C-alpha positions in Angstrom: 111.4 71.0 113.8 109.2 68.1 113.8 105.5 67.7 113.3 102.8 65.4 115.3 99.4 64.4 113.9 100.0 64.1 110.1 98.5 61.5 108.8 97.9 59.7 105.1 94.8 62.0 104.9 94.1 64.0 101.8 92.5 67.2 102.4 91.3 69.6 99.8 92.4 72.2 101.7 95.3 73.3 103.7 94.7 75.7 106.7 98.3 77.3 107.9 98.4 79.1 111.0 101.9 81.0 112.6 101.7 81.2 116.2 104.0 83.3 118.5 103.1 84.0 122.2 99.6 84.5 121.5 98.2 82.4 123.9 95.1 84.8 124.7 94.0 85.0 120.9 94.9 81.3 120.3 91.4 79.7 121.7 89.1 81.9 120.0 91.2 81.3 116.4 91.1 77.5 116.3 87.6 77.3 117.4 86.7 79.2 114.4 88.7 77.0 112.0 87.2 74.2 113.5 84.2 75.6 113.2 84.2 75.5 109.3 80.9 74.5 107.4 82.8 72.9 104.9 85.0 70.2 106.8 87.5 68.7 104.3 90.7 70.4 105.4 93.4 70.2 107.6 95.0 72.8 110.3 98.4 73.4 110.0 99.7 74.8 113.5 103.4 76.2 113.5 104.8 76.9 117.1 107.4 79.0 115.9 109.4 78.9 119.9 106.3 80.1 121.4 107.6 81.1 125.3 104.1 81.2 126.4 101.5 78.5 127.0 100.9 79.0 122.8 102.2 75.1 122.9 100.1 73.5 125.3 97.2 74.8 123.6 97.8 74.0 120.2 98.8 70.1 121.6 95.5 70.0 123.3 93.1 71.0 120.3 95.2 68.1 118.3 94.3 65.6 120.4 90.6 66.5 120.4 90.5 66.9 116.5 92.7 65.2 114.1 92.7 67.4 111.2 95.0 69.7 113.6 98.6 69.2 112.6 101.4 70.4 114.7 104.8 71.7 114.2 107.4 72.6 116.7 110.5 74.9 116.0 112.5 77.5 117.7 111.8 80.7 116.7 112.6 82.0 113.0 109.4 84.6 112.8 106.5 84.6 110.2 108.2 84.3 107.1 109.8 80.8 108.1 106.8 80.0 110.0 104.4 79.7 107.0 106.9 78.1 105.1 107.4 75.2 107.0 103.4 75.0 106.7 103.7 75.5 102.8 106.3 72.5 103.4 104.2 69.6 104.3 100.5 71.0 103.1 99.1 68.4 101.3 95.7 70.0 100.3 94.6 71.5 96.6 94.2 74.6 98.6 96.1 76.9 101.1 95.3 79.7 103.3 96.8 81.3 105.9 95.3 82.2 108.9 97.1 84.5 111.9 96.4 83.2 115.1 95.4 86.2 116.8 92.7 86.3 113.9 89.6 84.7 113.3 87.1 83.5 110.3 83.5 83.0 109.4 81.9 79.7 109.7 81.5 79.5 106.0 85.1 81.2 105.0 86.7 78.1 103.6 83.3 77.2 102.2 82.4 80.4 100.5 86.4 81.1 99.2 86.1 77.1 97.6 82.9 78.0 95.6 83.8 81.3 94.3 87.3 79.8 93.5 85.6 77.1 91.9 82.4 78.7 90.6 85.0 81.7 88.7 87.7 79.2 87.8 89.7 81.3 89.6 93.1 80.5 91.1 92.5 82.7 93.9 89.7 83.4 95.8 89.8 86.6 98.5 87.3 87.7 100.8 86.8 91.1 102.2 87.5 91.6 105.9 86.5 93.2 109.0 88.7 94.7 111.9 88.1 94.0 115.7 89.8 95.9 118.1 92.4 94.2 121.1 90.8 93.1 124.0 87.7 93.0 122.3 85.4 89.4 121.4 85.6 87.7 118.6 82.0 88.1 116.9 81.1 86.3 114.0 77.5 86.0 114.3 75.6 86.8 110.8 79.4 87.1 109.3 79.6 84.5 106.4 76.1 82.9 107.1 73.2 82.5 104.7 71.2 86.2 105.2 74.3 87.8 104.6 74.4 90.8 102.1 77.6 91.9 99.7 77.8 88.2 98.3 78.7 89.8 94.4 81.9 88.1 93.5 84.1 90.3 91.5 86.3 88.1 88.5 89.9 90.1 88.0 92.8 89.7 85.7 95.5 89.6 87.8 97.2 92.9 86.7 93.7 94.5 87.9 94.0 92.7 91.0 97.0 93.9 91.6 96.5 97.4 90.7 93.7 97.5 93.4 95.7 96.1 95.8 98.7 98.3 95.3 96.2 101.6 95.8 95.4 99.8 99.0 91.6 100.3 98.0 91.0 96.5 100.0 89.7 95.2 96.6 91.7 93.0 97.3 94.4 94.1 99.7 97.7 92.3 99.3 98.2 90.5 102.4 98.4 86.7 102.8 95.5 86.0 104.7 91.8 86.6 103.7 92.4 84.4 100.0 92.5 80.7 99.1 94.8 79.9 96.7 95.2 77.3 94.4 98.7 74.8 95.8 100.6 75.3 92.5 101.0 79.1 93.4 103.3 77.8 96.6 104.9 74.6 94.6 107.9 77.0 93.6 107.7 80.0 95.7 108.0 80.5 99.8 108.2 83.8 102.0 111.1 85.8 102.0 113.1 84.9 105.5 113.6 87.3 108.3 111.6 90.1 106.4 108.7 92.7 108.1 106.2 93.4 105.6 106.7 89.8 103.8 103.2 90.1 102.1 104.1 92.8 100.3 107.2 90.9 98.9 105.5 87.6 98.3 102.0 88.4 97.2 102.3 90.7 94.2 104.3 88.0 92.3 101.9 85.4 93.7 98.8 87.4 91.7 100.9 87.7 88.9 101.1 83.8 88.4 97.7 83.3 88.8 95.2 83.4 85.6 92.0 84.7 87.4 91.4 85.9 90.8 87.7 86.4 92.4 86.8 88.8 94.7 83.7 88.2 97.5 82.6 91.4 98.9 81.8 89.6 102.4 83.7 89.9 105.3 84.5 86.3 106.5 88.0 86.6 107.5 88.3 89.0 111.1 91.5 90.4 112.2 92.7 92.2 115.4 93.9 95.7 115.5 97.0 96.1 117.6 98.5 99.1 118.7 101.4 97.8 118.7 101.3 96.4 115.3 104.1 96.9 112.5 102.5 100.1 110.9 101.3 101.9 114.4 105.2 102.3 115.7 108.4 103.5 115.2 110.9 101.5 112.1 113.4 100.1 112.9 116.5 99.7 110.0 114.9 96.6 109.6 110.8 97.4 108.9 112.6 100.3 107.1 113.6 97.6 104.4 109.8 98.6 103.7 111.4 100.7 100.8 113.5 98.3 99.4 110.4 96.4 99.0 108.3 98.9 97.7 111.0 99.7 94.5 111.3 96.4 93.8 107.8 95.9 93.5 107.8 98.5 91.0 111.2 96.8 88.9 108.3 93.6 89.0 105.4 95.5 87.3 107.8 97.0 84.6 106.4 96.5 81.2 103.3 94.9 82.7 100.9 98.0 81.8 100.5 101.6 82.6 97.4 101.4 85.0 100.4 98.5 87.1 103.3 100.8 86.8 101.1 103.3 88.0 99.5 101.8 91.2 103.2 100.6 92.1 104.5 104.0 91.8 102.0 105.3 94.3 102.6 102.4 96.5 105.9 103.1 96.3 105.2 107.2 97.3 103.0 105.9 100.2 105.6 103.7 101.7 108.4 106.9 101.4 105.9 109.1 103.5 105.8 106.3 106.5 109.5 106.0 106.4 109.8 109.8 106.7 107.2 109.5 109.5 108.3 106.4 111.4 111.7 107.1 111.1 114.1 109.7 113.8 116.0 112.0 111.8 119.2 110.6 112.6 122.4 109.4 111.1 121.0 105.9 111.5 118.3 106.0 109.1 119.8 109.3 106.7 120.1 106.9 104.0 116.5 106.1 104.0 115.4 109.1 104.8 117.2 110.8 101.9 116.0 108.2 99.9 113.1 108.6 100.6 112.0 112.1 99.9 113.9 111.8 96.6 111.3 109.0 95.5 108.4 111.2 97.0 109.5 114.2 94.6 109.7 111.6 91.9 106.5 109.8 92.4 104.1 112.4 93.6 102.9 112.4 90.5 101.2 109.2 90.5 99.4 110.4 93.1 96.7 112.3 90.7 95.3 109.1 90.0 91.2 108.7 90.7 92.4 105.5 92.3 94.9 107.2 94.9 94.2 107.1 98.2 92.9 110.7 99.6 95.7 110.7 101.9 98.4 110.4 99.3 96.9 113.3 97.4 97.5 116.0 100.7 101.0 113.8 101.5 101.5 114.8 97.2 100.7 118.7 97.6 102.2 119.0 100.8 105.6 118.0 99.6 105.3 121.1 97.4 106.2 123.4 100.3 109.6 121.4 100.7 111.2 118.9 102.9 110.9 120.6 106.2 107.1 121.5 105.6 106.3 117.9 104.3 108.1 116.4 107.6 106.6 118.9 109.8 103.0 118.0 108.3 103.4 114.2 108.7 104.3 114.4 112.2 101.7 117.4 113.4 99.1 115.4 110.9 100.1 111.9 109.8 
């Protein structure tokens, strides 16, 4: 691994952008970063062994703007790419951007203002999806005339409860957030894992003293038909069940409502396992465990905060496993 362009410049914010074969989206992403109204940042762009033209695009951007820092490494996966950025980040604040996404021009400015104004260690914003093949349009997104600029301050347990119920106020993705750098001094993403955000961000939330949420869609994420959540699971992806179970252990003793939210999240993950893995011997252990979890955790979906689809799934589970799996295949 080697880096290019890292000087003695000490920025306020470090923007970490992992890249793997996203040449068709990368320029949009980097242009949105360079268009920020807040300019005191470094953009650490990690080329994680790309085999397309991504490397050349990164180098071209670095030549025209000294704030871009290039790291080139063999392909190790998203977690290790982000970790490589964290290892050299100099900023007082950290944010992560996926290289096929984009940010509004005021993303850094407003998240930094929200964090400082609220004395929060994590500042989050709403996000807005756009489809694969659709041009990035952030006009009116994050400008001075935007509505929805209310700031909500939360204790870590409340924020994580909301995230585990998956109501996006906030969510537990790594992106669309600005973190105090101290939260990452001793923490890294788990190498070689899918769903690395679910495995990491809950603990980061709990390490903070306060979290602030800005209800304005400053982060633009691209929806892919081939995303992890939209495709069948391999055994590596089925580790989502392990992660959801570990989150339940993480929150034990930290409040009844938070424990219930983690239990509801485990119910949702267990449904995903049964819906996205084939009924074969290879996945029998995951599928049996998922069904046991569903029977054990379905009462958690009675919470008013639980998603409607989880409530419906819990009702379907009362009909037995065969009926439940049929319903998932047909309506899931």
